[in-house]
C-alpha positions, 0 to 999 in steps of 0.5 A, spaced: 256 755 380 254 761 376 250 767 379 248 774 377 249 781 379 242 781 383 245 776 388 252 778 388 255 785 388 261 783 385 258 781 378 260 787 373 265 790 377 271 793 375 277 791 379 283 795 379 281 799 373 283 792 369 279 786 371 271 786 369 268 781 373 263 777 369 260 771 373 262 766 379 265 760 378 266 757 385 266 759 392 270 756 398 271 757 405 276 763 404 275 766 397 270 766 391 273 765 384 270 769 378 270 769 371 273 776 369 276 779 363 282 783 363 280 789 359 287 791 358 290 784 354 283 782 352 283 775 355 279 771 360 282 770 367 280 767 373 280 772 379 280 769 386 277 774 391 278 773 399 271 774 403 270 781 406 269 778 413 276 775 413 280 782 410 281 784 417 284 777 419 292 778 418 292 770 418 287 769 413 290 775 409 297 773 409 295 766 407 291 768 401 298 773 399 302 766 400 298 763 395 300 768 390 307 768 392 308 760 392 304 759 385 307 765 382 314 762 383 312 756 379 312 755 371 309 748 369 304 746 364 301 742 369 300 748 374 295 753 374 299 760 372 298 766 376 298 773 373 297 778 378 296 780 385 293 786 389 288 789 393 283 794 392 278 797 398 281 792 403 279 786 398 285 782 396 285 778 390 289 773 385 289 773 378 290 766 375 290 762 368 282 761 366 281 753 365 275 751 362 273 744 364 271 740 370 275 738 376 277 731 378 272 731 383 267 732 378 269 726 374 269 721 380 262 723 381 260 722 374 264 715 373 266 713 380 272 709 379 277 710 373 280 705 369 288 704 371 290 707 364 286 713 366 288 714 373 295 713 371 295 719 366 292 723 371 297 721 376 303 722 371 300 729 370 299 731 377 306 728 379 309 732 373 306 739 376 308 737 383 315 735 382 316 742 379 313 745 386 318 740 390 324 742 386 322 750 387 322 748 395 314 749 395 310 744 399 302 744 396 299 741 403 292 741 400 292 736 395 285 733 393 281 732 387 278 739 388 284 742 386 286 738 380 283 741 374 281 737 367 281 742 362 276 741 356 282 741 351 285 735 355 290 739 359 291 737 366 293 742 371 294 742 379 292 749 382 290 752 389 296 753 393 293 757 398 296 752 404 303 752 400 309 753 404 317 753 403 319 746 404 324 748 409 318 751 414 316 744 415 313 745 422 306 748 423 301 749 428 293 748 427 294 751 420 297 745 417 291 741 419 287 746 414 287 741 408 282 736 407 282 731 413 281 725 408 288 726 405 292 728 411 298 724 412 299 721 419 305 726 421 300 732 419 295 729 424 300 727 429 305 732 429 303 738 425 309 737 420 309 737 413 314 736 407 314 733 400 313 726 403 306 729 406 304 731 399 306 724 396 301 721 401 295 725 399 297 723 392 297 716 394 290 717 397 287 720 390 290 714 386 286 709 391 280 714 390 281 714 382 282 706 382 276 704 387 271 710 387 272 711 394 276 714 400 280 708 404 278 711 410 271 713 412 267 715 419 262 720 422 267 725 425 273 728 422 277 725 428 275 718 426 278 719 419 284 722 422 285 716 427 285 711 421 290 715 418 295 715 424 294 708 426 292 704 420 295 702 413 291 703 406 288 697 403 290 695 396 285 698 391 285 690 388 281 688 394 276 693 393 276 692 385 279 686 383 283 687 376 287 693 379 294 691 376 299 689 382 304 695 380 298 700 382 297 696 388 304 697 390 304 704 388 299 706 393 302 702 398 309 705 397 306 712 397 301 711 403 306 708 408 305 711 415 313 712 416 315 718 411 322 715 410 318 709 407 315 713 401 318 717 395 322 723 397 318 727 392 314 727 386 320 727 381 322 720 385 315 717 384 314 720 377 321 717 375 318 710 378 312 710 374 315 712 367 320 706 368 315 701 369 311 704 363 318 703 359 319 696 361 311 694 360 312 696 353 318 692 352 323 698 351 328 694 356 327 687 353 332 683 350 331 682 342 328 676 340 331 671 335 329 668 329 324 662 331 327 655 331 325 651 325 325 656 320 326 655 313 332 658 309 332 660 302 339 660 299 342 663 292 344 658 287 351 656 287 351 656 295 355 650 298 351 644 299 351 641 306 352 633 307 345 631 308 340 628 304 334 632 306 331 637 301 331 643 306 335 644 313 332 646 319 337 652 322 338 654 329 337 661 332 341 665 328 349 665 330 347 660 336 349 653 338 345 650 343 351 646 346 357 650 344 354 657 343 356 661 336 358 657 331 360 658 323 362 653 318 369 654 315 370 659 310 365 663 314 358 661 310 352 659 315 349 652 314 344 652 308 338 647 306 340 641 302 339 642 294 337 636 290 342 631 287 339 631 280 341 638 277 347 642 280 345 649 282 337 647 282 332 648 288 327 643 290 320 644 288 318 646 295 324 651 296 323 654 289 316 656 291 318 659 297 323 663 293 318 665 289 314 667 295 319 671 298 321 675 291 313 677 291 314 679 298 320 684 297 316 687 291 310 688 295 315 691 300 318 696 295 311 698 293 309 699 300 315 703 301 314 708 295 307 709 298 309 711 305 314 716 302 309 719 298 304 719 303 310 722 308 311 728 303 304 729 302 303 730 309 309 734 310 307 739 305 300 739 308 303 740 315 307 746 312 302 749 308 297 749 314 303 750 319 308 755 317 306 756 310 300 761 308 295 756 310 297 756 317 293 759 323 297 764 328 295 768 334 293 775 333 299 779 338 297 783 344 298 791 341 294 795 346 298 801 349 303 801 343 303 806 337 300 805 331 307 804 327 309 799 332 302 795 332 303 794 324 310 791 325 308 786 330 302 784 326 306 783 320 312 779 324 306 774 325 304 774 318 298 778 318 296 784 314 294 791 318 288 794 315 290 801 311 284 804 315 284 805 323 278 805 327 277 809 334 274 807 340 273 810 347 278 807 352 279 809 359 285 805 360 289 806 354 292 813 353 289 817 347 293 816 340 295 809 343 293 802 340 287 800 344 285 793 341 284 790 334 279 787 330 279 781 331 281 781 338 288 779 341 289 772 342 284 770 337 287 764 332 286 766 325 289 764 318 296 767 316 295 773 312 288 775 315 287 783 315 287 786 322 284 793 323 287 797 329 283 800 333 286 807 336 284 809 343 280 816 343 281 817 350 275 816 355 268 817 354 266 824 357 261 824 362 257 830 365 258 831 372 253 831 377 252 836 383 257 834 388 259 839 393 254 840 399 251 833 398 252 827 403 258 823 401 253 817 400 249 821 395 255 823 391 258 816 391 251 813 388 251 818 383 259 817 381 260 810 382 257 807 375 261 812 371 267 813 375 273 810 379 272 812 386 278 813 390 278 812 398 275 819 400 279 824 404 277 827 411 278 834 414 275 838 419 271 844 416 267 850 420 263 851 414 260 844 412 256 839 416 259 832 418 259 827 412 258 833 407 262 833 401 266 839 400 271 838 394 272 833 389 279 832 385 281 828 379 287 827 374 288 829 367 291 825 361 298 828 364 297 826 371 295 833 374 290 834 379 284 837 376 278 841 381 272 837 379 268 843 381 271 847 376 269 843 370 262 840 367 265 833 364 270 828 366 273 822 363 269 815 364 272 811 369 277 817 371 279 817 378 275 821 383 277 823 390 272 826 394 274 831 400 269 830 406 267 834 412 268 832 419 265 838 422 268 843 426 274 842 430 271 841 437 271 848 442 275 846 448 276 854 450 274 854 458 275 846 459 280 843 463 286 840 460 284 833 461 277 835 459 280 838 452 284 832 451 278 827 452 274 831 447 279 832 442 281 824 442 274 823 441 274 826 434 281 823 433 285 829 434 291 829 439 294 835 444 300 838 441 304 843 445 301 847 451 303 854 453 301 858 459 298 865 459 296 870 465 288 871 464 284 876 467 278 872 464 279 865 464 280 861 471 287 858 472 288 851 469 283 852 464 284 853 456 284 860 453 285 858 446 286 851 441 289 852 435 290 846 430 298 845 427 295 844 420 290 847 416 285 844 414 286 839 420 285 832 419 284 826 423 291 825 427 292 833 427 295 835 433 292 841 437 296 846 441 293 849 447 294 855 451 292 854 458 291 860 463 295 861 469 290 866 472 291 874 473 298 876 472 301 878 479 303 885 481 309 887 486 306 892 490 310 899 489 313 903 494 308 910 495 311 912 501 311 920 501 307 921 495 300 925 496 294 920 497 292 922 490 298 921 487 299 914 491 292 912 489 293 914 481 299 910 481 296 904 484 289 904 480 293 904 474 296 897 476 289 895 476 288 895 484 283 898 488 285 903 493 282 904 500 283 911 504 280 912 511 276 918 512 280 924 515 277 926 522 281 932 523 277 938 523 282 942 519 281 937 513 274 940 512 278 947 510 282 944 504 284 939 499 287 934 504 288 928 499 292 933 495 296 935 501 297 929 506 303 924 504 302 917 505 305 914 511 304 906 509 300 901 505 297 895 507 299 890 504 306 893 505 310 895 499 314 889 495 308 884 497 305 880 491 298 882 489 293 881 483 289 886 479 283 887 483 286 887 490 285 892 495 290 896 498 289 901 504 293 907 505 295 910 512 297 917 513 298 922 519 292 927 520 
């Protein structure tokens, strides 16, 4: 099924600066497969992209990555190749070989049942690819017609290793039952155990379906089908389609035995069994057939004449006596025909006619041999001319990323001519001055000796930068996304910019150095752009309790760092005096150091005993204390400055007592 960019946002998207998505091929429960172009190697690939709603599920993500790892370990003509695997924007993807064609399911829907010859051909290819997987210790666990690809050029390939596991990990939980229920082996249904013999069971079910056009077990509910797998025996295909060869009935029964020990141990054993049957059917192992009895023999003139009156002699099969085994006449001559008795050395008329006919046949045989030899030589010459000779076709090699001289050498090594004049084109991937592509494109088949033009990268196309700083992050994304490669944004706290506002933008030059995009007006197409976005100011927690400050900071993903205490005359005890981030600028996760108030600083009341009232008052007031002096009631105090003369007798509180700024100290004296 295909779609367009209006219904699928992936269409037209560039993934990992390399894969341009063209159209959708298929959609499954875990991923969607797209047709894409590898712009670096200029070839078509199939790219499987995991559904976005599954990206946060570690189980699905691990199963998706396991498919790439399992398939990448294998290399076989009957297995779909895996080229690459990666992740972008929390989206995992696998890059695979693109196989234009249909699936075995499509073929069965179109033709229903296949002929025994067609079914055997497909079965042989599936087993060959599966044997490679089993040899590498990998169990497919999801074999079904949907995963058998029939290419337009006749190739048959097995794909989709999404449930594959190492054969040593042969026990599983519910994940093992994710394969299509119609092809699950009894041990998977009952015990959740899977090994190479479980794949053989699924192959047997597919063979039955290819021969009959339907699955052996049916039911309205999946559990009904699973119950039949666990308890019933798969019927012979010939019961549904008379005429199916007996050896295919036996093959279905062998591969779908309920007991795994009664099945082939792996795909190689089953494939060898099929190959052996085909060789026996073609007679490769048959005993050589002897000449038939009652054959007429022609002997040359002068040969000894046997003692019989017949004109011709009937020979036994060559070198054989029916009663006593091999026999020869004395002298080593085999029995011959009876010659006529009238003329020594002359053959009878019947024998002469046979001899003439034999001579004509020998002559025609020589003529035919000459014709065959001549035709073989002509065919060899034509094959050479259109093969390794000047008339043959070759594939244009991949030269992207090479220097011009290297590209010329690679083209000449393939028998191609590099055009004298090179061309140029913008290329966002290949560095300026390196080869970007060829015309015709790489991997194209052309006649040997064809002139190929080398296209040199002129670097990325320069595009005018829009306004970025001061814009909201959504506005900046929309302005940049079509022309540049947006990287994950950076977030930091800023007292000068509102939350979600862009405060900086950086890119990379040709040498990989960082570039401040606010200082340039143009930037290369598809160049990486990293936006720095404001998280707003760090919250003000001064005056809050420590617990309230910690809650406030955690709300914006900041943490509390060191906590120091300090006396304060203005901030109450237990409240925050100041908060300082450990990093500047602060980002999510940055620790913030707090200074917490211990209240006013304590004062040890000094001893002012013996000092005049004025002296004692000055000393205490300089410490931030308030002084109270009772009025003098002696009449003489009115005639002189008694505070400058009278000594302090005591203080309340007493000397040595701990007080705080603002406390009141009362002085006592003798009047």
